[in-house]
C-alpha positions as CSV (number, residue, x, y, z in Angstrom):
1,M,37.9,14.1,8.8
2,G,34.2,13.2,9.1
3,Q,32.5,10.2,10.4
4,V,32.8,6.8,8.8
5,S,30.1,5.5,6.5
6,R,29.5,2.1,6.8
7,A,27.0,-0.2,5.0
8,Q,25.0,-2.7,6.9
9,N,25.8,-6.5,5.5
10,H,22.6,-7.2,3.9
11,L,24.4,-8.5,0.8
12,R,28.0,-10.4,0.7
13,F,30.6,-8.8,-1.2
14,D,30.0,-11.3,-4.4
15,Q,26.4,-10.5,-4.3
16,I,27.1,-6.9,-4.5
17,K,29.8,-7.3,-7.2
18,G,27.2,-9.4,-9.1
19,K,24.6,-6.6,-8.6
20,I,27.0,-3.8,-10.2
21,K,27.8,-6.5,-13.4
22,E,24.1,-6.8,-13.8
23,T,22.5,-3.6,-13.1
24,K,21.5,-1.4,-16.4
25,G,21.7,2.1,-15.6
26,F,24.4,4.6,-14.9
27,W,22.9,5.9,-11.3
28,K,22.1,2.4,-10.2
29,V,25.6,1.1,-10.9
30,Q,27.1,4.5,-9.2
31,K,24.8,3.5,-5.8
32,W,26.0,-0.1,-5.9
33,L,29.5,1.1,-5.8
34,I,29.0,3.9,-3.3
35,I,27.4,0.3,-1.0
36,Q,30.5,-1.6,-2.0
37,N,33.1,0.9,-0.8
38,A,31.3,1.4,2.3
39,L,31.2,-2.3,3.2
40,V,34.3,-3.1,2.0
41,D,36.7,-0.1,3.0
42,P,34.5,2.2,5.6
43,R,35.8,5.7,5.3
44,S,34.4,9.4,5.4
45,A,31.4,10.1,3.0
46,A,33.9,12.7,1.4
47,S,36.2,10.1,0.5
48,I,33.8,7.5,-0.9
49,A,32.2,10.5,-2.9
50,T,35.9,11.8,-4.3
51,H,36.5,7.8,-5.2
52,V,33.0,7.1,-6.8
53,G,32.7,10.5,-8.4
54,V,29.5,11.7,-6.9
55,S,28.2,14.2,-4.2
56,V,28.8,13.7,-0.5
57,S,24.9,14.1,0.2
58,T,24.4,11.1,-2.7
59,V,26.5,8.9,-0.4
60,H,24.9,9.8,3.1
61,K,21.3,9.1,1.4
62,T,22.6,6.3,-0.7
63,I,24.0,4.5,2.7
64,S,21.2,5.7,4.9
65,N,18.5,4.0,2.5
66,Y,20.5,0.8,2.0
67,N,21.1,0.8,5.9
68,R,17.1,1.0,6.6
69,F,15.6,-0.5,4.0
70,G,17.9,-2.7,2.6
71,P,19.0,-3.8,-1.0
72,D,15.3,-3.0,-2.6
73,S,16.0,0.7,-1.9
74,I,18.9,0.9,-4.6
75,E,16.6,-1.4,-7.1
76,K,13.3,0.6,-6.6
77,Q,15.1,4.3,-6.5
78,T,14.3,6.1,-10.0
79,K,14.7,9.6,-11.5
80,G,11.8,11.2,-12.9
81,G,8.4,10.0,-12.9
82,R,4.9,11.5,-11.8
83,R,5.2,11.7,-8.3
84,R,2.4,14.1,-7.9
85,S,-0.3,13.0,-10.4
86,Y,-3.9,13.2,-9.1
87,M,-4.6,10.2,-11.4
88,S,-2.8,7.4,-13.1
89,L,-2.5,7.2,-16.9
90,Q,-5.1,4.7,-17.3
91,E,-7.7,6.6,-15.1
92,E,-6.6,9.8,-17.3
93,E,-7.7,7.6,-20.2
94,K,-11.3,6.7,-18.6
95,F,-11.8,10.4,-17.9
96,L,-11.3,11.3,-21.0
97,E,-13.4,8.8,-22.8
98,P,-16.6,10.9,-22.5
99,F,-15.1,13.9,-23.7
100,I,-13.5,11.6,-26.8
101,E,-17.0,10.5,-27.7
102,Q,-18.7,14.2,-27.6
103,A,-15.9,15.1,-30.2
104,S,-16.1,12.2,-32.3
105,K,-19.6,13.4,-32.8
106,G,-18.5,16.6,-33.8
107,E,-19.6,18.5,-30.9
108,I,-17.3,21.1,-29.1
109,T,-15.4,20.1,-25.9
110,T,-14.0,23.0,-24.3
111,I,-11.2,23.1,-21.7
112,A,-13.7,25.0,-19.1
113,E,-15.8,21.8,-19.5
114,I,-12.9,19.3,-18.6
115,K,-11.4,21.5,-15.9
116,K,-15.0,21.3,-14.1
117,A,-15.2,17.7,-14.5
118,L,-11.6,17.2,-13.3
119,C,-12.1,19.2,-10.1
120,E,-15.5,17.4,-9.6
121,K,-13.6,13.7,-9.7
122,I,-10.4,14.8,-7.5
123,E,-12.5,17.1,-5.6
124,K,-9.7,19.7,-6.1
125,P,-9.2,23.1,-7.6
126,V,-6.7,22.7,-10.4
127,H,-5.4,25.6,-12.8
128,K,-5.9,25.2,-16.6
129,T,-2.8,24.5,-17.4
130,T,-3.0,21.0,-15.8
131,I,-6.1,20.4,-18.3
132,Y,-3.7,21.5,-21.5
133,R,-0.8,19.2,-20.0
134,L,-3.3,16.4,-19.5
135,L,-4.6,16.7,-23.2
136,K,-1.1,17.1,-24.7
137,R,0.1,13.6,-22.7
138,H,-2.9,12.1,-24.4
139,G,-2.0,13.5,-28.0
140,W,-5.2,16.0,-28.1
141,K,-4.6,19.1,-30.4
142,K,-6.3,22.4,-30.2
143,L,-8.1,22.5,-33.3
144,M,-9.7,25.8,-34.2
145,P,-11.9,26.6,-37.5
146,R,-10.0,28.9,-39.7
147,P,-10.7,32.6,-39.5
148,R,-10.5,32.6,-43.4
149,H,-10.4,29.9,-46.3
150,E,-7.1,29.2,-47.7
151,K,-7.9,29.8,-51.2
152,A,-9.7,33.0,-50.7
153,Q,-8.7,36.2,-52.6
154,Q,-8.8,39.4,-50.7
155,E,-8.8,41.6,-53.5
156,Q,-12.0,39.9,-55.1
157,Q,-13.7,40.3,-51.8
158,E,-12.8,44.0,-51.4
159,T,-14.1,44.7,-54.9
160,F,-17.2,42.6,-54.2
161,K,-17.7,44.8,-51.0
162,K,-17.7,48.1,-53.0
163,T,-19.6,47.0,-56.0
164,S,-22.5,45.2,-54.6
165,R,-25.7,46.8,-53.6
166,R,-26.7,47.0,-49.7
167,I,-30.3,46.2,-49.4
């Protein structure tokens, strides 16, 4: 049998029970249940994991974070998010403003221009897919002129080419 996993007494049992009732989100409730089990009935992480229905590593991480950082560690933990972003969403909007103005005047904005400006701003090289994701995040679409008119009649164009005089 493994080592006994115990949680420190940052909160009383009734406070943890209240947190479980008021917390929204399945994963946060699971983490509070781990803390409750480790506080009320300390036992091995494998036993707690089986009881709560999570992995052993989740039990170890949750109890370790709770013991080190207190109840805030459970409340602030979230899944997903933009952890490796170069700029916040507001900064990205501000960065794209000149390009939006350019586009509204009818000028063509290219990925190369935006990439060059972004590299200068963050002082790091970035891949062009980063720019495509940035533009998609802010609702930009790739608009290009059509190669031919939608009402064009191919047969008439061919006959015109054959019957017209060349100068």
